[in-house]
MARLO-855502 format. One record per atom (N, C-alpha, C): x, y, z. Coordinates in pm, whole numbers, plus 50000, padded with zeros to 5 digits. Layout:
BEGIN
XYZ...
***
This chain:
BEGIN
128410877125795128790884425674128600875725549129040863125557128890853925446127410851325416126640850225524125200848025507124550860025439125020872125472124480884225411124820884825263126080881425229126490881425088125700871025008125510859325068124720848925001123300853624977122770860725080121420865825067121310876124955122320884924945122330895124840122420888624702123320878624689123440871624561122140864724523121500858924623120230852124599119170862024552119100873624618118120883724580118380889024439119680890924405120020895524270119620885224165119870872424196119500861824103117980861424084117260862924194115800862924185115310874924105115960886424123115570898424050115810896623900116970890823866117250888423724116250878523665115930868123743114960858323695113590864723674113180873223769111900880123756111900889323635113030896323613113120905423499113020897823367113700886223361113620878323239112200873423215111520869023321110140864423306109220875823265109470887623323108650899223289108840903223142110100903123097110370906122956109730895822865109780883122906109160872522825107670874422817107030878322928105580880522927105210892322838106020902922843105760914422756105900910422610106960902822579107170898222441106030889322395105580880322484104480871422450103200879422425102980889522511101800898022495101830905222361102980911122329103110918222201102960908622083103540896622096103460886821987102020883121958101230881222064099840877422044099060888321972099290900922012098580911921948099020913821804100320912521777100810913921640100280902821551100290890621603099780879421525098280880921500097550885821600096120888321581095900898821473096750909121470096630919521368096860913721228097860904821216098130898521086096950889921043096370882421137095220873921106094030882321061093760893321132092650902121095092890908620959094150912120931094500917620800094190907720690094590895220709094330884920609092830882820590092100882320701090650879820694089930891420625090260903820661089600915420602089890916120452091120913220416091520913720275090760903320192090550891720249089840881020178088340883920167087790890520268086350893420267085990905020175086980913920151086700925820071086340921919927085140925419884084730922819747084510908319712084310899819812084180885519784082910882219706081890890819718080630888319647080550895819514081640902519476081620910319352081670901419228082220889419243082350880319129081230869919132080650867319015079660856719004080340843019012079540832919044080070819319047080450814918906081580808518894081950802818764081660787818766081970780918657081500767118636081890757918751083160757618790083600748418895082930751519029082720764519056082040768219180080580763819178079960764119062078580759319053078500744319082079550736919041079600722719075079760720819226080540729619289080670728919435079320731119502078570740919452077240743519508076320731619488076330725819368075460714419342075800702619432077070700119450077460688919535077150691719681077340704319724077050707819863075570706519895074700709119796073250708319817072700694219799073550684919754073090671219729072790664119860072090652719848071920644019963073290639020009073390635620137074700632320192075340620420121074570610820079075140599420008075760603619876075010611619797075550616419670076740625719693076670633719801077780642919830079060635219858078970624819940080160617219975080720609619855079850604619771080290597019654080680605919536080300618719543080630627719433079740626219313078510621519332077600619419220076940632619181077110636919057076570649519008075670646818888074640655318872073730654418758073880667118676074380665818554074540677018464073360677418369072750689318356071530690518276071590703218191071070702218068070920713817981069470718017967068620712818054067200715718047066410705317972067100697317892066440686817814066980673117851068300672117851068960659417880069690660318014069830648918079070560648018205071630637218196072790640318252073900630918254074370629418399074420617218446074940614518580076430612018568077230619518643078680618318638079240618618779080530615718792081200615818922082200627318927082180634519037083140645419058084540639519073085550647219032086930642419034087660646319163086920650419266087540654319392086900646619507087680643519612087110636619729086180645719809085770641319925084560646619988084740657020097085930658620157086060666320280085600680820263086090687620160085700701620141084190702820123083590693620052082170694720021081300691420143081820683320233081110681220360081070694320439082220701120448082280714020516081350724120449081430724820315080590734120241079110730620256078800717620257077410713520276076850717820410077670717320514077230721920647076960736920646077840744620583077650759120577076380762520498076160755720385074980758520303073700755420380073690744420453072500740520528072250749820646073310755920699073150764520816072940779220780073570783820670073590798220642073120802020503072730792620419072240796220286073290794420178072960799020058073830796519943074290809419874074470820219950075000832619893076460830619854076980839719771078390838719731079300839219852078960847519952079800848620071079840835420148078680829220165078630816620239079390805720164079210805120033079880794719955081400796319957081870808619964083310811119963083920812320102083080812120206083600814020341084560802820386084300789920357085300779820395086670782420334086710787120211087990790420149088620802620215087780812620250088270824420322088880820220455088170811720527088640807220658089970799820647090090790720550091330783220534092480792320494092230801920403093280811120362093710820220477092760823820563093110831920681093980824020777093640811420799094400803020892095800799620840096040801720711097370799220657098410808320724098030820620756098990830020815099470825520953098580822721051099090818021181099730804221175099280795721082099890782421071101300783521015101500792220916102840794520865103740800220975103200809421055103960815121166104370804221265103440795521300103730784921396104750775021342104610771321214105540761721154106960767221149107110779621101108440785521090109000788821229108130792121325108600794221463109210781521520108580770221490109120757321536110490754821474110640757821346111940756121280112950766321332112500778221369113410788321426113930783821561113080777421641113520772221771114570761321754114520754521642115530744421613116840750421561116830763621538118020770221487118150770121337117050766621267117100766121121116960780021061116020788021113115780801421062115930811721173115960824321135116140835221231114820838121303114890846721406113690849921484112670857721403113120865121303112180872921223111490864921114111980852921086111420844820976109940841620996109470838221118108030835321133107150846921093107580859221124106770870921089106730873220939107870871220874107890872520729106970862220664107000849920714106140839420657104670842620677104310847620797102920851120824102450862720738103310873020723102940884620642102810880920494103730872720445103650868520305102400860120280102040851620376100820843720361099580852620365099600862720454098440871520467098280880620346099380884220281099330893720169099440887120032099470873920028099700866919902098560868819803098830873819682097780874619579097280860819537098160850919544097780837219507096720831919604096940833719733095950829219831094690837719826094830850519787093640859019772092760853719660093370849619550092610844419436091810832019475092500822319533091830809819568091060810719700091390820619784090630822619906089260828419882089030833719761087720839119725087030830219621087360817519623086790808019529086230796119607085030791919571084370780919643084910767419596086200765619617086880753119584087800749519700088440737819690089140732119806090620735819817091100744819733092550746219721093220752819843092590763019901093190768820022093060759320140091990751420145091880741320250093000731120237093300727120115094410717820090095730723720139096000736420106097250742820148097340743720300096230747520365096270748820511096480735420580095760725220536095930711920597097330706420573097920709620457099290705220430100270711220530100160724220554101040730720652100770725520793099490724020827099130719720962099630705520990099540696620892100000682820913101500682320939102270690320865103720690720887104030696721023103300707121063103530713121195103260703121307102180695521296101860685821401102930674921410103490670721297104570660921299105840666721363106100679621339107250685921404107060686421555105850689821600105590690021744105720676021803105240665921732105410652021777106880648521787107660652621689109090649621688109820656121803109410668221841110100675621948109630671822087108510664922098107990661222230108820649822290108900649222425109660638422489109110624622454110000614922444109590601222412108650595922520107690588022477106740581222567105920590822651105800603322609105010613122684103600613622629102670618422712101280619522668101140630022558101920640822569101840651222466102280645922331103290637122331103760631422204102660623322137101920615822216100820608022160099700617222110099440628122183098390637322140098750643822006100020647921991100440653821864100310643721750100620631121779100540620821676099090618421634098180617621731096780615621698096210627821624096670639621661096270651621588096720651021443097950646121422098450644621285097600634521208097270623321271096480612921202095150618721155094500626621240093220632721203093390642421086094390651221097094610661320993095040654620862095870644120871096290636920750095080630620680094130625420758092920619820700092130630620625092000642320688091290653420623092040658220500093370658520509094190662720395093990653420276094050640320300093870630720192092450630920137091500635120220090120636120175089780649420113090760658720108090520671820048090890672219900091950664719863092390664619724093240652219701093060645719587093810633519559095320635919554095740647319503097180649719488097880652319621097120653119731097760654619861098600642519898098370631119833099180619219862100650621619826100920631219739102290633819699103110640319811102420645019916103120650720031103450640120136102840628420128103030618020228104500613620241105270612420132106700609120150107450619120238107080631620235107690641520325107330638120469106080634420492105660630220625106460617920670106690608820576107450596720609108860600220654109490609720588110830614020628110810620420767109780628220795109660634320928109460623721036108650613621006108440602821103109750595621131110490592721027111760585721045112740594221126112850607021093113800615621163113380618021308112090618521335111630622021469111520610421564111900598321521111720586721607112860584621704113980592021688115140591021777115670576721785115590570621903116190557521921115340546321860114120549121827113230538621774113330538221621114520535821574114750536621430114010525721353113950513721407113310502921333111820505421317111200509521427109770512521419109510524321328110380534421332110220546021246110410542321100111390533921075111630529720937110410522220882109830513620964108640506420920107480515920893107290525620984106200535220964106450543820841107700547720820108030555920703107790548120575108190535420575107970527220455106480525420428105700523220534104260521720515103630534420462104070546020514103540558720465103890560620318105150557920283105580559720144104830550220051104700537420091103960527820009102480531619998101940536520110100550541020107100360552520010101330561620007101250572819913101290568019769102160558319742102250553019605100960546219564100430537619653099180530519622098040540319603097960550319692096880560219681097010568319553098240571919516098440579419392098020571219271098380558419270097980549719160096460548019155095850546419273094390544919277093710557619227094220569319271093630581919224093780583219073094930579019021095160579818877094170570918801093960558818853093010549718788091600555518791091210561318906089870567118919089690578718824090680587718823090560599518739090590596018591091490587118552091570583318411090330575718369089800567518460088590560118427087400569118403087370580618473086280590118453086560600318346087660598618274088010608218169088790620018219089210619818347089960630918402091300632818333091610645118299092880648018234092880645818086091740641518029091710638817885091840651717804091470663217865091550675917794092840683417823093780677017895095050683617926096020682017810096870691817792097930690917691099270693317759100340687117709101660688817772102120703417768102790707617873103350721117883104830719717913105660726417837107100725517856107520733017982108650729118039109170735918158109490750518130109860753418007110190767217969108980776417986107800770917965106570778417984106050776918126106160764918180105550761818308106230768918425107550768818431108250774418546108020789418563108180797618456107880811918474106420814418512105520806418457104100808118488103810804818634104420794118684104230790518826104810801118917106010806118884106620816618966105740829018969105180832618856104300844218850103020841918930102450829918919101200826918989101400827119140102480820819188102700819919332103170832919394103660842319314104140854919370103120866019357102670868919235101780880319212100350876219179100090863419166098740858919140098500855818994097250852518963096890847618830096330858418739096130870518790095410880718714096320891218652097650889818665098560899818610099170894618480099660903918399100330900318274101780897018304102160884718281103490880218317104580888018243104270892918123105270900318046105600913818109104680919418189104880932518248105500932018387105550920318448106010919418587107150909518604107900907118498108980897318506109990900918614110290913818626111300917818725110800915818868109500917918890108950915119023108940900119052108600892218952108660877718968110070873219002111070879418937112460875818964112830878819109112330890119163112620893619303112040883119396110790879119372110180868919455110900855619441111350852419321112090840019301113400839819378114100851219377115350852219454115080850919603113990857119650113620855919792113350841419828112610834319742112290820319771113550811719774114420813519677115660805819673116550809119792116590821919830117380825819946116880819520075115540819020090114980812820209115260797920215115130791120101115410776820097116890774120122117760782420064119210780420081119640783320223119000792920290119390796220427119170784420521118100777020501117860765420586118860754320563119550754520447120530744120414121950749520421122150760520496123450767120499124530758920566124150749520650125130741120719124520727220738125380717720767124890704020790123970703620911124310711321014123510711321137122100716821110122030728321041120710734121013119910725320917120590718920824119910710020729119290698120802120050692020894119560680420967118420684221061118500696021121117500700121220116190704921156116110704621024114850708120958114980716920837116210720820800116380729120683116000722220553115960709020556115580701320437114080701420412113290705320514111850703120510111150711320401111350724520400110650732720302111070729420159112370727520129112700723019993112050709719957111990700420054111370687420027109880688819998109210698020066107780700020043107510705119902108480711919841108330716519704108790706219602109930700019630110600691619530110000677519522109750671319637109290657319637107950655519566106920663819591105670662019515105860663519364106740672919324106980674819180107660662319121108620656819194109300644619147108320633119133
***
């Protein structure tokens, strides 16, 4: 009789385990299809009308650099000509985006679609990368289960990413690599100590960080955030983590100073004028929410809604000491530290 009861309990436990696995497989199946739908939505939206706009000045410089010999492309050497005179100058951006663009031009031609396709691809990948990053934070208990979907949908529908996703410049590539580098560090932090997977995540981060720094000089301003993640994710190896964090932070400072010297030496920023925070903050909020093509005076209330949503999301991750320590500090730091 006891053996029969034990057998029944065992069968019930196995049935519950099978049911849980079956539900998990169904959920995983649905998640994959929903995420694929979001990715296709982002891609279709970016491709629609991408050839309707002519190339503007900066995009023409991208084309010229992409068509240059590889040596000139890597060094950023450009020749500006008015048909009579020629001036040799140096581009104010590093080489990674232009290497990618140069490969596309050599393989597929120089149509507007081909020139803008790397930006389309990066802007499309922002949606699944945002989903993966916020999913990792949700597993840590920082955000709710629905937060990854909101982040993916907002990335896929963002007018800001639509604007730059249809431009033959490096800005969506910069945004995607920034998110991807942070995600890889989170995976490294969550992996078991001394495991092969932990080393793989770290080497993946090193590669992406190299591409990030080679995409735009200002990406060095995100390195202090990486340093904080390295320090927090080292667990018992605090001394080694502290050393790595200090090296990352010092490297960011040195790289920022070097970029400043390079840009100022080439006249970069000489045509900039100071902008007060009273003008800058509303303009940034409008650009990041509704894009660059709307009249800010007509959409102030919509901008305010997006601003409240952003502040609410940042505050939710910092709602308690536990959620803040487990990663709620990360998204605010990604915004605040580069500005500081």
